[in-house]
mmCIF file of the N, C-alpha and C atoms, coordinates in Angstrom:
data_MODEL
# 
_entry.id   MODEL 
# 
loop_
_atom_site.group_PDB 
_atom_site.id 
_atom_site.type_symbol 
_atom_site.label_atom_id 
_atom_site.label_alt_id 
_atom_site.label_comp_id 
_atom_site.label_asym_id 
_atom_site.label_entity_id 
_atom_site.label_seq_id 
_atom_site.pdbx_PDB_ins_code 
_atom_site.Cartn_x 
_atom_site.Cartn_y 
_atom_site.Cartn_z 
_atom_site.occupancy 
_atom_site.B_iso_or_equiv 
_atom_site.pdbx_formal_charge 
_atom_site.auth_seq_id 
_atom_site.auth_comp_id 
_atom_site.auth_asym_id 
_atom_site.auth_atom_id 
_atom_site.pdbx_PDB_model_num 
ATOM 1   N N  . MET A 1 1  ? 0.844  -1.173 0.000   1.00 0.00 ? 1  MET A N  1 
ATOM 2   C CA . MET A 1 1  ? 0.000  0.000  0.000   1.00 0.00 ? 1  MET A CA 1 
ATOM 3   C C  . MET A 1 1  ? 0.893  1.242  0.000   1.00 0.00 ? 1  MET A C  1 
ATOM 4   N N  . PRO A 1 2  ? 0.610  2.235  -0.885  1.00 0.00 ? 2  PRO A N  1 
ATOM 5   C CA . PRO A 1 2  ? 1.440  3.430  -0.946  1.00 0.00 ? 2  PRO A CA 1 
ATOM 6   C C  . PRO A 1 2  ? 1.336  4.245  0.340   1.00 0.00 ? 2  PRO A C  1 
ATOM 7   N N  . ARG A 1 3  ? 2.424  4.964  0.637   1.00 0.00 ? 3  ARG A N  1 
ATOM 8   C CA . ARG A 1 3  ? 2.416  5.842  1.808   1.00 0.00 ? 3  ARG A CA 1 
ATOM 9   C C  . ARG A 1 3  ? 1.442  6.983  1.587   1.00 0.00 ? 3  ARG A C  1 
ATOM 10  N N  . GLN A 1 4  ? 0.731  7.332  2.636   1.00 0.00 ? 4  GLN A N  1 
ATOM 11  C CA . GLN A 1 4  ? -0.173 8.471  2.557   1.00 0.00 ? 4  GLN A CA 1 
ATOM 12  C C  . GLN A 1 4  ? 0.611  9.721  2.917   1.00 0.00 ? 4  GLN A C  1 
ATOM 13  N N  . GLN A 1 5  ? 0.636  10.668 2.034   1.00 0.00 ? 5  GLN A N  1 
ATOM 14  C CA . GLN A 1 5  ? 1.358  11.913 2.281   1.00 0.00 ? 5  GLN A CA 1 
ATOM 15  C C  . GLN A 1 5  ? 0.345  12.967 2.678   1.00 0.00 ? 5  GLN A C  1 
ATOM 16  N N  . ASN A 1 6  ? 0.356  13.308 3.958   1.00 0.00 ? 6  ASN A N  1 
ATOM 17  C CA . ASN A 1 6  ? -0.642 14.252 4.447   1.00 0.00 ? 6  ASN A CA 1 
ATOM 18  C C  . ASN A 1 6  ? -0.022 15.432 5.180   1.00 0.00 ? 6  ASN A C  1 
ATOM 19  N N  . GLU A 1 7  ? 1.252  15.677 4.982   1.00 0.00 ? 7  GLU A N  1 
ATOM 20  C CA . GLU A 1 7  ? 1.942  16.808 5.593   1.00 0.00 ? 7  GLU A CA 1 
ATOM 21  C C  . GLU A 1 7  ? 2.359  17.778 4.497   1.00 0.00 ? 7  GLU A C  1 
ATOM 22  N N  . THR A 1 8  ? 2.250  19.073 4.791   1.00 0.00 ? 8  THR A N  1 
ATOM 23  C CA . THR A 1 8  ? 2.646  20.113 3.853   1.00 0.00 ? 8  THR A CA 1 
ATOM 24  C C  . THR A 1 8  ? 3.863  20.836 4.398   1.00 0.00 ? 8  THR A C  1 
ATOM 25  N N  . LEU A 1 9  ? 4.816  21.106 3.528   1.00 0.00 ? 9  LEU A N  1 
ATOM 26  C CA . LEU A 1 9  ? 6.028  21.826 3.900   1.00 0.00 ? 9  LEU A CA 1 
ATOM 27  C C  . LEU A 1 9  ? 6.222  22.948 2.894   1.00 0.00 ? 9  LEU A C  1 
ATOM 28  N N  . THR A 1 10 ? 6.304  24.174 3.388   1.00 0.00 ? 10 THR A N  1 
ATOM 29  C CA . THR A 1 10 ? 6.536  25.329 2.531   1.00 0.00 ? 10 THR A CA 1 
ATOM 30  C C  . THR A 1 10 ? 7.902  25.897 2.882   1.00 0.00 ? 10 THR A C  1 
ATOM 31  N N  . ILE A 1 11 ? 8.734  26.104 1.874   1.00 0.00 ? 11 ILE A N  1 
ATOM 32  C CA . ILE A 1 11 ? 10.070 26.640 2.137   1.00 0.00 ? 11 ILE A CA 1 
ATOM 33  C C  . ILE A 1 11 ? 10.341 27.852 1.253   1.00 0.00 ? 11 ILE A C  1 
ATOM 34  N N  . ARG A 1 12 ? 11.274 28.678 1.709   1.00 0.00 ? 12 ARG A N  1 
ATOM 35  C CA . ARG A 1 12 ? 11.778 29.789 0.905   1.00 0.00 ? 12 ARG A CA 1 
ATOM 36  C C  . ARG A 1 12 ? 13.251 29.512 0.670   1.00 0.00 ? 12 ARG A C  1 
ATOM 37  N N  . THR A 1 13 ? 13.691 29.740 -0.550  1.00 0.00 ? 13 THR A N  1 
ATOM 38  C CA . THR A 1 13 ? 15.090 29.486 -0.883  1.00 0.00 ? 13 THR A CA 1 
ATOM 39  C C  . THR A 1 13 ? 15.538 30.463 -1.958  1.00 0.00 ? 13 THR A C  1 
ATOM 40  N N  . THR A 1 14 ? 16.774 30.375 -2.339  1.00 0.00 ? 14 THR A N  1 
ATOM 41  C CA . THR A 1 14 ? 17.306 31.240 -3.392  1.00 0.00 ? 14 THR A CA 1 
ATOM 42  C C  . THR A 1 14 ? 16.992 30.642 -4.761  1.00 0.00 ? 14 THR A C  1 
ATOM 43  N N  . ALA A 1 15 ? 17.103 31.476 -5.762  1.00 0.00 ? 15 ALA A N  1 
ATOM 44  C CA . ALA A 1 15 ? 16.898 31.009 -7.135  1.00 0.00 ? 15 ALA A CA 1 
ATOM 45  C C  . ALA A 1 15 ? 17.944 29.959 -7.502  1.00 0.00 ? 15 ALA A C  1 
ATOM 46  N N  . GLU A 1 16 ? 19.153 30.123 -6.981  1.00 0.00 ? 16 GLU A N  1 
ATOM 47  C CA . GLU A 1 16 ? 20.231 29.182 -7.286  1.00 0.00 ? 16 GLU A CA 1 
ATOM 48  C C  . GLU A 1 16 ? 19.931 27.792 -6.734  1.00 0.00 ? 16 GLU A C  1 
ATOM 49  N N  . ILE A 1 17 ? 19.478 27.725 -5.479  1.00 0.00 ? 17 ILE A N  1 
ATOM 50  C CA . ILE A 1 17 ? 19.148 26.432 -4.868  1.00 0.00 ? 17 ILE A CA 1 
ATOM 51  C C  . ILE A 1 17 ? 17.965 25.801 -5.592  1.00 0.00 ? 17 ILE A C  1 
ATOM 52  N N  . LYS A 1 18 ? 16.978 26.615 -5.940  1.00 0.00 ? 18 LYS A N  1 
ATOM 53  C CA . LYS A 1 18 ? 15.814 26.088 -6.658  1.00 0.00 ? 18 LYS A CA 1 
ATOM 54  C C  . LYS A 1 18 ? 16.233 25.518 -8.010  1.00 0.00 ? 18 LYS A C  1 
ATOM 55  N N  . ASP A 1 19 ? 17.141 26.200 -8.686  1.00 0.00 ? 19 ASP A N  1 
ATOM 56  C CA . ASP A 1 19 ? 17.610 25.714 -9.982  1.00 0.00 ? 19 ASP A CA 1 
ATOM 57  C C  . ASP A 1 19 ? 18.374 24.402 -9.830  1.00 0.00 ? 19 ASP A C  1 
ATOM 58  N N  . LEU A 1 20 ? 19.239 24.313 -8.819  1.00 0.00 ? 20 LEU A N  1 
ATOM 59  C CA . LEU A 1 20 ? 19.968 23.062 -8.583  1.00 0.00 ? 20 LEU A CA 1 
ATOM 60  C C  . LEU A 1 20 ? 19.010 21.924 -8.254  1.00 0.00 ? 20 LEU A C  1 
ATOM 61  N N  . LEU A 1 21 ? 17.995 22.210 -7.458  1.00 0.00 ? 21 LEU A N  1 
ATOM 62  C CA . LEU A 1 21 ? 16.996 21.199 -7.118  1.00 0.00 ? 21 LEU A CA 1 
ATOM 63  C C  . LEU A 1 21 ? 16.243 20.747 -8.362  1.00 0.00 ? 21 LEU A C  1 
ATOM 64  N N  . ARG A 1 22 ? 15.872 21.701 -9.208  1.00 0.00 ? 22 ARG A N  1 
ATOM 65  C CA . ARG A 1 22 ? 15.175 21.367 -10.452 1.00 0.00 ? 22 ARG A CA 1 
ATOM 66  C C  . ARG A 1 22 ? 16.041 20.483 -11.341 1.00 0.00 ? 22 ARG A C  1 
ATOM 67  N N  . GLN A 1 23 ? 17.329 20.829 -11.465 1.00 0.00 ? 23 GLN A N  1 
ATOM 68  C CA . GLN A 1 23 ? 18.243 20.028 -12.283 1.00 0.00 ? 23 GLN A CA 1 
ATOM 69  C C  . GLN A 1 23 ? 18.373 18.604 -11.741 1.00 0.00 ? 23 GLN A C  1 
ATOM 70  N N  . ALA A 1 24 ? 18.513 18.492 -10.426 1.00 0.00 ? 24 ALA A N  1 
ATOM 71  C CA . ALA A 1 24 ? 18.630 17.161 -9.809  1.00 0.00 ? 24 ALA A CA 1 
ATOM 72  C C  . ALA A 1 24 ? 17.363 16.349 -10.046 1.00 0.00 ? 24 ALA A C  1 
ATOM 73  N N  . ALA A 1 25 ? 16.208 16.990 -9.889  1.00 0.00 ? 25 ALA A N  1 
ATOM 74  C CA . ALA A 1 25 ? 14.933 16.296 -10.079 1.00 0.00 ? 25 ALA A CA 1 
ATOM 75  C C  . ALA A 1 25 ? 14.784 15.827 -11.526 1.00 0.00 ? 25 ALA A C  1 
ATOM 76  N N  . GLU A 1 26 ? 15.129 16.683 -12.464 1.00 0.00 ? 26 GLU A N  1 
ATOM 77  C CA . GLU A 1 26 ? 15.043 16.297 -13.875 1.00 0.00 ? 26 GLU A CA 1 
ATOM 78  C C  . GLU A 1 26 ? 15.974 15.127 -14.182 1.00 0.00 ? 26 GLU A C  1 
ATOM 79  N N  . ARG A 1 27 ? 17.183 15.165 -13.658 1.00 0.00 ? 27 ARG A N  1 
ATOM 80  C CA . ARG A 1 27 ? 18.149 14.088 -13.900 1.00 0.00 ? 27 ARG A CA 1 
ATOM 81  C C  . ARG A 1 27 ? 17.634 12.757 -13.377 1.00 0.00 ? 27 ARG A C  1 
ATOM 82  N N  . GLU A 1 28 ? 16.931 12.787 -12.254 1.00 0.00 ? 28 GLU A N  1 
ATOM 83  C CA . GLU A 1 28 ? 16.403 11.569 -11.625 1.00 0.00 ? 28 GLU A CA 1 
ATOM 84  C C  . GLU A 1 28 ? 14.971 11.248 -12.063 1.00 0.00 ? 28 GLU A C  1 
ATOM 85  N N  . HIS A 1 29 ? 14.416 12.056 -12.966 1.00 0.00 ? 29 HIS A N  1 
ATOM 86  C CA . HIS A 1 29 ? 13.031 11.887 -13.435 1.00 0.00 ? 29 HIS A CA 1 
ATOM 87  C C  . HIS A 1 29 ? 12.057 11.890 -12.247 1.00 0.00 ? 29 HIS A C  1 
ATOM 88  N N  . ARG A 1 30 ? 12.204 12.898 -11.391 1.00 0.00 ? 30 ARG A N  1 
ATOM 89  C CA . ARG A 1 30 ? 11.373 13.027 -10.195 1.00 0.00 ? 30 ARG A CA 1 
ATOM 90  C C  . ARG A 1 30 ? 10.743 14.409 -10.157 1.00 0.00 ? 30 ARG A C  1 
ATOM 91  N N  . SER A 1 31 ? 9.710  14.526 -9.318  1.00 0.00 ? 31 SER A N  1 
ATOM 92  C CA . SER A 1 31 ? 9.155  15.842 -9.024  1.00 0.00 ? 31 SER A CA 1 
ATOM 93  C C  . SER A 1 31 ? 10.081 16.533 -8.025  1.00 0.00 ? 31 SER A C  1 
ATOM 94  N N  . LEU A 1 32 ? 9.911  17.836 -7.844  1.00 0.00 ? 32 LEU A N  1 
ATOM 95  C CA . LEU A 1 32 ? 10.711 18.550 -6.848  1.00 0.00 ? 32 LEU A CA 1 
ATOM 96  C C  . LEU A 1 32 ? 10.470 17.981 -5.458  1.00 0.00 ? 32 LEU A C  1 
ATOM 97  N N  . ALA A 1 33 ? 9.215  17.707 -5.128  1.00 0.00 ? 33 ALA A N  1 
ATOM 98  C CA . ALA A 1 33 ? 8.885  17.159 -3.807  1.00 0.00 ? 33 ALA A CA 1 
ATOM 99  C C  . ALA A 1 33 ? 9.544  15.804 -3.590  1.00 0.00 ? 33 ALA A C  1 
ATOM 100 N N  . SER A 1 34 ? 9.501  14.959 -4.600  1.00 0.00 ? 34 SER A N  1 
ATOM 101 C CA . SER A 1 34 ? 10.124 13.643 -4.499  1.00 0.00 ? 34 SER A CA 1 
ATOM 102 C C  . SER A 1 34 ? 11.639 13.769 -4.349  1.00 0.00 ? 34 SER A C  1 
ATOM 103 N N  . MET A 1 35 ? 12.238 14.721 -5.061  1.00 0.00 ? 35 MET A N  1 
ATOM 104 C CA . MET A 1 35 ? 13.687 14.914 -4.969  1.00 0.00 ? 35 MET A CA 1 
ATOM 105 C C  . MET A 1 35 ? 14.075 15.395 -3.578  1.00 0.00 ? 35 MET A C  1 
ATOM 106 N N  . ILE A 1 36 ? 13.301 16.294 -3.004  1.00 0.00 ? 36 ILE A N  1 
ATOM 107 C CA . ILE A 1 36 ? 13.573 16.759 -1.641  1.00 0.00 ? 36 ILE A CA 1 
ATOM 108 C C  . ILE A 1 36 ? 13.508 15.585 -0.678  1.00 0.00 ? 36 ILE A C  1 
ATOM 109 N N  . GLU A 1 37 ? 12.506 14.732 -0.839  1.00 0.00 ? 37 GLU A N  1 
ATOM 110 C CA . GLU A 1 37 ? 12.370 13.564 0.037   1.00 0.00 ? 37 GLU A CA 1 
ATOM 111 C C  . GLU A 1 37 ? 13.591 12.652 -0.075  1.00 0.00 ? 37 GLU A C  1 
ATOM 112 N N  . VAL A 1 38 ? 14.060 12.401 -1.287  1.00 0.00 ? 38 VAL A N  1 
ATOM 113 C CA . VAL A 1 38 ? 15.240 11.557 -1.488  1.00 0.00 ? 38 VAL A CA 1 
ATOM 114 C C  . VAL A 1 38 ? 16.462 12.185 -0.820  1.00 0.00 ? 38 VAL A C  1 
ATOM 115 N N  . LEU A 1 39 ? 16.650 13.473 -1.011  1.00 0.00 ? 39 LEU A N  1 
ATOM 116 C CA . LEU A 1 39 ? 17.808 14.152 -0.425  1.00 0.00 ? 39 LEU A CA 1 
ATOM 117 C C  . LEU A 1 39 ? 17.773 14.105 1.101   1.00 0.00 ? 39 LEU A C  1 
ATOM 118 N N  . VAL A 1 40 ? 16.601 14.325 1.682   1.00 0.00 ? 40 VAL A N  1 
ATOM 119 C CA . VAL A 1 40 ? 16.479 14.285 3.142   1.00 0.00 ? 40 VAL A CA 1 
ATOM 120 C C  . VAL A 1 40 ? 16.718 12.876 3.661   1.00 0.00 ? 40 VAL A C  1 
ATOM 121 N N  . ARG A 1 41 ? 16.143 11.881 3.001   1.00 0.00 ? 41 ARG A N  1 
ATOM 122 C CA . ARG A 1 41 ? 16.347 10.489 3.437   1.00 0.00 ? 41 ARG A CA 1 
ATOM 123 C C  . ARG A 1 41 ? 17.819 10.081 3.319   1.00 0.00 ? 41 ARG A C  1 
ATOM 124 N N  . ASP A 1 42 ? 18.473 10.480 2.242   1.00 0.00 ? 42 ASP A N  1 
ATOM 125 C CA . ASP A 1 42 ? 19.899 10.171 2.086   1.00 0.00 ? 42 ASP A CA 1 
ATOM 126 C C  . ASP A 1 42 ? 20.721 10.830 3.191   1.00 0.00 ? 42 ASP A C  1 
ATOM 127 N N  . TYR A 1 43 ? 20.424 12.092 3.481   1.00 0.00 ? 43 TYR A N  1 
ATOM 128 C CA . TYR A 1 43 ? 21.150 12.790 4.543   1.00 0.00 ? 43 TYR A CA 1 
ATOM 129 C C  . TYR A 1 43 ? 20.907 12.111 5.887   1.00 0.00 ? 43 TYR A C  1 
ATOM 130 N N  . ALA A 1 44 ? 19.656 11.778 6.168   1.00 0.00 ? 44 ALA A N  1 
ATOM 131 C CA . ALA A 1 44 ? 19.316 11.137 7.444   1.00 0.00 ? 44 ALA A CA 1 
ATOM 132 C C  . ALA A 1 44 ? 20.050 9.812  7.598   1.00 0.00 ? 44 ALA A C  1 
ATOM 133 N N  . LYS A 1 45 ? 20.151 9.064  6.520   1.00 0.00 ? 45 LYS A N  1 
ATOM 134 C CA . LYS A 1 45 ? 20.857 7.778  6.571   1.00 0.00 ? 45 LYS A CA 1 
ATOM 135 C C  . LYS A 1 45 ? 22.343 7.993  6.858   1.00 0.00 ? 45 LYS A C  1 
ATOM 136 N N  . LYS A 1 46 ? 22.958 8.942  6.153   1.00 0.00 ? 46 LYS A N  1 
ATOM 137 C CA . LYS A 1 46 ? 24.385 9.222  6.353   1.00 0.00 ? 46 LYS A CA 1 
ATOM 138 C C  . LYS A 1 46 ? 24.661 9.762  7.752   1.00 0.00 ? 46 LYS A C  1 
ATOM 139 N N  . ALA A 1 47 ? 23.737 10.565 8.283   1.00 0.00 ? 47 ALA A N  1 
ATOM 140 C CA . ALA A 1 47 ? 23.918 11.175 9.605   1.00 0.00 ? 47 ALA A CA 1 
ATOM 141 C C  . ALA A 1 47 ? 23.410 10.278 10.728  1.00 0.00 ? 47 ALA A C  1 
ATOM 142 N N  . LYS A 1 48 ? 22.924 9.086  10.346  1.00 0.00 ? 48 LYS A N  1 
ATOM 143 C CA . LYS A 1 48 ? 22.401 8.113  11.314  1.00 0.00 ? 48 LYS A CA 1 
ATOM 144 C C  . LYS A 1 48 ? 21.267 8.704  12.159  1.00 0.00 ? 48 LYS A C  1 
ATOM 145 N N  . LEU A 1 49 ? 20.378 9.440  11.503  1.00 0.00 ? 49 LEU A N  1 
ATOM 146 C CA . LEU A 1 49 ? 19.195 9.988  12.163  1.00 0.00 ? 49 LEU A CA 1 
ATOM 147 C C  . LEU A 1 49 ? 18.099 8.940  12.161  1.00 0.00 ? 49 LEU A C  1 
ATOM 148 N N  . GLN A 1 50 ? 17.269 8.948  13.191  1.00 0.00 ? 50 GLN A N  1 
ATOM 149 C CA . GLN A 1 50 ? 16.154 8.017  13.276  1.00 0.00 ? 50 GLN A CA 1 
ATOM 150 C C  . GLN A 1 50 ? 14.876 8.790  13.543  1.00 0.00 ? 50 GLN A C  1 
ATOM 151 N N  . LEU A 1 51 ? 13.763 8.234  13.074  1.00 0.00 ? 51 LEU A N  1 
ATOM 152 C CA . LEU A 1 51 ? 12.470 8.860  13.309  1.00 0.00 ? 51 LEU A CA 1 
ATOM 153 C C  . LEU A 1 51 ? 12.146 8.841  14.793  1.00 0.00 ? 51 LEU A C  1 
ATOM 154 N N  . SER A 1 52 ? 11.536 9.925  15.256  1.00 0.00 ? 52 SER A N  1 
ATOM 155 C CA . SER A 1 52 ? 11.082 9.963  16.642  1.00 0.00 ? 52 SER A CA 1 
ATOM 156 C C  . SER A 1 52 ? 9.860  9.066  16.788  1.00 0.00 ? 52 SER A C  1 
ATOM 157 N N  . ALA A 1 53 ? 9.552  8.665  18.014  1.00 0.00 ? 53 ALA A N  1 
ATOM 158 C CA . ALA A 1 53 ? 8.390  7.807  18.269  1.00 0.00 ? 53 ALA A CA 1 
ATOM 159 C C  . ALA A 1 53 ? 7.110  8.489  17.800  1.00 0.00 ? 53 ALA A C  1 
ATOM 160 N N  . ALA A 1 54 ? 7.005  9.797  17.994  1.00 0.00 ? 54 ALA A N  1 
ATOM 161 C CA . ALA A 1 54 ? 5.796  10.528 17.600  1.00 0.00 ? 54 ALA A CA 1 
ATOM 162 C C  . ALA A 1 54 ? 5.567  10.449 16.094  1.00 0.00 ? 54 ALA A C  1 
ATOM 163 N N  . SER A 1 55 ? 6.624  10.608 15.296  1.00 0.00 ? 55 SER A N  1 
ATOM 164 C CA . SER A 1 55 ? 6.430  10.560 13.847  1.00 0.00 ? 55 SER A CA 1 
ATOM 165 C C  . SER A 1 55 ? 6.203  9.139  13.361  1.00 0.00 ? 55 SER A C  1 
ATOM 166 N N  . GLN A 1 56 ? 6.756  8.142  14.037  1.00 0.00 ? 56 GLN A N  1 
ATOM 167 C CA . GLN A 1 56 ? 6.484  6.751  13.675  1.00 0.00 ? 56 GLN A CA 1 
ATOM 168 C C  . GLN A 1 56 ? 5.026  6.423  13.938  1.00 0.00 ? 56 GLN A C  1 
ATOM 169 N N  . ASN A 1 57 ? 4.487  6.869  15.062  1.00 0.00 ? 57 ASN A N  1 
ATOM 170 C CA . ASN A 1 57 ? 3.082  6.620  15.387  1.00 0.00 ? 57 ASN A CA 1 
ATOM 171 C C  . ASN A 1 57 ? 2.158  7.372  14.441  1.00 0.00 ? 57 ASN A C  1 
ATOM 172 N N  . ALA A 1 58 ? 2.537  8.568  14.024  1.00 0.00 ? 58 ALA A N  1 
ATOM 173 C CA . ALA A 1 58 ? 1.711  9.349  13.109  1.00 0.00 ? 58 ALA A CA 1 
ATOM 174 C C  . ALA A 1 58 ? 1.590  8.647  11.761  1.00 0.00 ? 58 ALA A C  1 
ATOM 175 N N  . GLY A 1 59 ? 2.621  7.940  11.334  1.00 0.00 ? 59 GLY A N  1 
ATOM 176 C CA . GLY A 1 59 ? 2.597  7.230  10.064  1.00 0.00 ? 59 GLY A CA 1 
ATOM 177 C C  . GLY A 1 59 ? 1.693  6.021  10.053  1.00 0.00 ? 59 GLY A C  1 
ATOM 178 N N  . GLU A 1 60 ? 1.269  5.557  11.228  1.00 0.00 ? 60 GLU A N  1 
ATOM 179 C CA . GLU A 1 60 ? 0.406  4.380  11.308  1.00 0.00 ? 60 GLU A CA 1 
ATOM 180 C C  . GLU A 1 60 ? -1.057 4.723  11.110  1.00 0.00 ? 60 GLU A C  1 
ATOM 181 N N  . ASN A 1 61 ? -1.418 5.994  11.208  1.00 0.00 ? 61 ASN A N  1 
ATOM 182 C CA . ASN A 1 61 ? -2.829 6.404  11.094  1.00 0.00 ? 61 ASN A CA 1 
ATOM 183 C C  . ASN A 1 61 ? -3.270 6.456  9.671   1.00 0.00 ? 61 ASN A C  1 
# 
């Protein structure tokens, strides 16, 4: 079953960062949102970050 995406994130950034994000997304054939998710997950894995109990429980609903 696909993950339910029910959280909204709004960010402000520079034109340069937005352009780099767009280029990365195009190279990977992804949307900007999907590319951000991949980048965050990759960073979290490298930094050995783990989900908090609250966010794990929220994903079960």
